[in-house]
VEXDO-117279 format. One record per residue (C-alpha): residue number from 0; residue in one letter; x, z, y. Coordinates in Angstrom, 3 decimals. Layout:
N
+-----+---+----------+----------+----------+
|   k | r |        x |        z |        y |
+-----+---+----------+----------+----------+
| NUM | a |        X |        Z |        Y |
...
+-----+---+----------+----------+----------+
//
This chain:
161
+-----+---+----------+----------+----------+
|   k | r |        x |        z |        y |
+-----+---+----------+----------+----------+
|   0 | m |   -9.566 |    2.960 |   30.461 |
|   1 | t |   -7.798 |    0.729 |   32.963 |
|   2 | t |   -5.085 |    2.317 |   35.040 |
|   3 | e |   -4.921 |    1.344 |   38.683 |
|   4 | c |   -2.799 |    2.383 |   41.589 |
|   5 | s |   -4.978 |    2.851 |   44.674 |
|   6 | a |   -4.535 |    1.419 |   48.144 |
|   7 | g |   -1.529 |    3.607 |   48.920 |
|   8 | r |    0.152 |    2.059 |   45.888 |
|   9 | l |    3.593 |    3.513 |   45.307 |
|  10 | t |    5.056 |    6.505 |   47.067 |
|  11 | f |    8.847 |    6.717 |   47.050 |
|  12 | c |   10.004 |   10.316 |   47.050 |
|  13 | r |   12.910 |   12.587 |   46.200 |
|  14 | f |   13.885 |   12.430 |   42.551 |
|  15 | d |   13.356 |   16.047 |   41.547 |
|  16 | e |   12.799 |   18.074 |   38.383 |
|  17 | r |    9.373 |   16.436 |   37.814 |
|  18 | f |   11.032 |   13.053 |   37.502 |
|  19 | l |   13.976 |   14.422 |   35.548 |
|  20 | e |   11.647 |   15.718 |   32.850 |
|  21 | k |    9.530 |   12.550 |   32.808 |
|  22 | s |   12.567 |   10.265 |   32.779 |
|  23 | r |   13.854 |   11.964 |   29.650 |
|  24 | l |   10.607 |   10.977 |   27.933 |
|  25 | w |   10.457 |    7.506 |   29.451 |
|  26 | l |   14.057 |    6.570 |   28.688 |
|  27 | t |   13.803 |    7.635 |   25.063 |
|  28 | d |   10.738 |    5.444 |   24.487 |
|  29 | p |   12.198 |    2.630 |   22.315 |
|  30 | e |   10.775 |   -0.238 |   24.393 |
|  31 | v |   11.661 |    1.271 |   27.774 |
|  32 | k |   15.120 |    2.161 |   26.465 |
|  33 | r |   15.667 |   -1.417 |   25.247 |
|  34 | l |   14.375 |   -3.083 |   28.414 |
|  35 | t |   16.420 |   -0.803 |   30.685 |
|  36 | m |   19.500 |   -0.964 |   28.433 |
|  37 | t |   19.719 |    2.824 |   28.521 |
|  38 | p |   22.481 |    4.316 |   26.372 |
|  39 | d |   21.830 |    7.361 |   24.204 |
|  40 | f |   21.909 |   10.654 |   26.096 |
|  41 | t |   21.138 |   14.286 |   25.445 |
|  42 | a |   19.179 |   16.749 |   27.555 |
|  43 | e |   22.541 |   18.369 |   28.396 |
|  44 | d |   23.987 |   15.008 |   29.529 |
|  45 | q |   20.972 |   14.501 |   31.754 |
|  46 | a |   21.204 |   18.030 |   33.198 |
|  47 | r |   24.889 |   17.504 |   34.059 |
|  48 | w |   24.052 |   14.173 |   35.727 |
|  49 | f |   21.218 |   15.779 |   37.725 |
|  50 | a |   23.509 |   18.624 |   38.865 |
|  51 | r |   25.991 |   16.051 |   40.255 |
|  52 | l |   23.335 |   13.911 |   41.921 |
|  53 | a |   23.541 |   15.483 |   45.389 |
|  54 | s |   27.298 |   14.890 |   45.559 |
|  55 | m |   27.173 |   11.252 |   44.415 |
|  56 | r |   27.801 |    9.259 |   47.602 |
|  57 | d |   27.496 |    5.833 |   45.980 |
|  58 | y |   24.177 |    6.541 |   44.241 |
|  59 | l |   20.693 |    6.733 |   45.752 |
|  60 | i |   17.606 |    7.462 |   43.673 |
|  61 | w |   13.888 |    7.789 |   44.326 |
|  62 | g |   11.032 |    8.940 |   42.160 |
|  63 | l |    7.958 |    6.721 |   42.073 |
|  64 | m |    4.497 |    8.202 |   42.402 |
|  65 | c |    1.160 |    6.450 |   42.085 |
|  66 | d |   -1.818 |    8.526 |   43.182 |
|  67 | a |    0.276 |   11.713 |   42.777 |
|  68 | v |    1.315 |   10.740 |   39.227 |
|  69 | p |    5.041 |   10.279 |   38.483 |
|  70 | v |    5.367 |    6.739 |   37.085 |
|  71 | g |    9.027 |    5.739 |   37.359 |
|  72 | a |   12.313 |    5.770 |   39.213 |
|  73 | m |   14.495 |    3.358 |   41.140 |
|  74 | g |   17.626 |    3.307 |   43.150 |
|  75 | l |   20.808 |    1.751 |   44.404 |
|  76 | k |   24.074 |    2.505 |   42.652 |
|  77 | h |   27.701 |    1.510 |   43.089 |
|  78 | v |   26.966 |    1.405 |   46.828 |
|  79 | t |   29.842 |    0.043 |   48.907 |
|  80 | q |   29.975 |   -1.099 |   52.527 |
|  81 | m |   28.913 |   -4.591 |   51.447 |
|  82 | q |   26.729 |   -4.364 |   48.348 |
|  83 | a |   24.884 |   -2.222 |   45.829 |
|  84 | e |   23.345 |   -2.578 |   42.408 |
|  85 | y |   19.557 |   -2.365 |   42.419 |
|  86 | w |   17.837 |   -0.769 |   39.413 |
|  87 | g |   14.330 |    0.419 |   38.725 |
|  88 | y |   11.763 |    0.982 |   36.032 |
|  89 | l |    8.185 |    2.041 |   35.515 |
|  90 | g |    8.442 |    4.482 |   32.667 |
|  91 | d |    4.723 |    5.006 |   32.299 |
|  92 | r |    3.533 |    1.884 |   30.470 |
|  93 | q |   -0.001 |    2.301 |   31.822 |
|  94 | y |    1.349 |    1.072 |   35.164 |
|  95 | w |    3.014 |   -2.083 |   33.839 |
|  96 | g |    1.576 |   -5.381 |   35.014 |
|  97 | l |    0.000 |   -4.056 |   38.223 |
|  98 | g |    2.456 |   -5.706 |   40.629 |
|  99 | l |    4.286 |   -2.460 |   41.397 |
| 100 | g |    7.665 |   -4.063 |   40.672 |
| 101 | q |    7.280 |   -6.147 |   43.828 |
| 102 | e |    6.883 |   -2.972 |   45.879 |
| 103 | m |    9.951 |   -1.481 |   44.231 |
| 104 | v |   12.129 |   -4.493 |   45.038 |
| 105 | r |   10.859 |   -4.622 |   48.646 |
| 106 | f |   11.650 |   -0.925 |   49.054 |
| 107 | g |   15.132 |   -1.467 |   47.599 |
| 108 | l |   15.780 |   -4.320 |   50.028 |
| 109 | t |   14.566 |   -2.220 |   52.950 |
| 110 | q |   16.939 |    0.591 |   51.972 |
| 111 | a |   19.808 |   -1.894 |   51.599 |
| 112 | r |   19.104 |   -3.255 |   55.104 |
| 113 | k |   19.110 |    0.289 |   56.522 |
| 114 | l |   22.552 |    0.772 |   54.944 |
| 115 | g |   23.771 |   -2.495 |   56.484 |
| 116 | l |   24.501 |   -4.071 |   53.100 |
| 117 | a |   25.011 |   -7.815 |   52.768 |
| 118 | e |   24.008 |   -8.224 |   49.135 |
| 119 | l |   22.129 |   -6.650 |   46.249 |
| 120 | y |   22.805 |   -7.395 |   42.615 |
| 121 | l |   21.200 |   -6.248 |   39.407 |
| 122 | k |   21.672 |   -6.429 |   35.670 |
| 123 | v |   18.781 |   -7.265 |   33.384 |
| 124 | h |   18.454 |   -7.875 |   29.651 |
| 125 | q |   17.901 |  -11.561 |   28.958 |
| 126 | d |   14.794 |  -10.698 |   26.914 |
| 127 | n |   13.162 |   -8.851 |   29.817 |
| 128 | t |   11.264 |  -11.942 |   30.944 |
| 129 | r |    8.778 |  -10.072 |   33.158 |
| 130 | a |   11.616 |   -8.493 |   35.138 |
| 131 | i |   13.523 |  -11.778 |   35.403 |
| 132 | r |   10.375 |  -13.483 |   36.727 |
| 133 | l |    9.913 |  -10.666 |   39.285 |
| 134 | y |   13.534 |  -10.804 |   40.442 |
| 135 | t |   13.541 |  -14.605 |   40.684 |
| 136 | k |   10.365 |  -14.494 |   42.776 |
| 137 | a |   12.083 |  -11.901 |   45.022 |
| 138 | g |   14.988 |  -14.273 |   45.668 |
| 139 | f |   17.556 |  -13.064 |   43.136 |
| 140 | r |   19.549 |  -15.825 |   41.454 |
| 141 | p |   21.511 |  -15.670 |   38.179 |
| 142 | t |   25.256 |  -15.452 |   38.799 |
| 143 | a |   26.732 |  -14.426 |   35.455 |
| 144 | q |   25.850 |  -13.580 |   31.883 |
| 145 | l |   27.756 |  -11.246 |   29.609 |
| 146 | g |   26.246 |  -11.225 |   26.149 |
| 147 | a |   22.560 |  -10.406 |   26.493 |
| 148 | v |   22.951 |   -9.102 |   30.068 |
| 149 | l |   22.132 |  -11.378 |   32.985 |
| 150 | e |   23.520 |  -10.558 |   36.430 |
| 151 | m |   21.449 |  -11.663 |   39.420 |
| 152 | r |   22.243 |  -11.475 |   43.148 |
| 153 | r |   20.595 |  -12.063 |   46.481 |
| 154 | p |   21.550 |  -11.650 |   50.123 |
| 155 | v |   19.887 |   -8.667 |   51.770 |
| 156 | a |   19.308 |  -10.507 |   55.070 |
| 157 | d |   17.590 |  -13.396 |   53.292 |
| 158 | s |   14.036 |  -13.594 |   54.575 |
| 159 | h |   12.795 |  -14.569 |   51.097 |
| 160 | e |   10.765 |  -11.660 |   49.735 |
+-----+---+----------+----------+----------+
//
């Protein structure tokens, strides 16, 4: 069976308990965990993080739905007046390779523009070649590398999308 995301493609919505539960499963999948560089965490750690979410002023998060199915999460963290760190993942592997990453990056850039930010940056594992290709196509450029982690940046106002 081939998974597809219909014409509406992704819906970006509030990250709620549905996504909390799914993200626990997604982020403990060995491949997703490796590609997202997710540290070990417990259900209690995640519950404490979720309880603090509403009060975190420098952290924005959205759940990703495709045809009413939770498929991932994305957000902006370390938000300042000038910049933020973009992050995102499709936790449900059935939705990999469908071009949804492009929609996620566009949405992130739109949110950054609404916040008046000048720049977005991200961190990606050097082995995550699909993500690096996506980010390069979206105008991000490598700016630093620390071990296996590549940092990429792009201006928010840049018309390149």
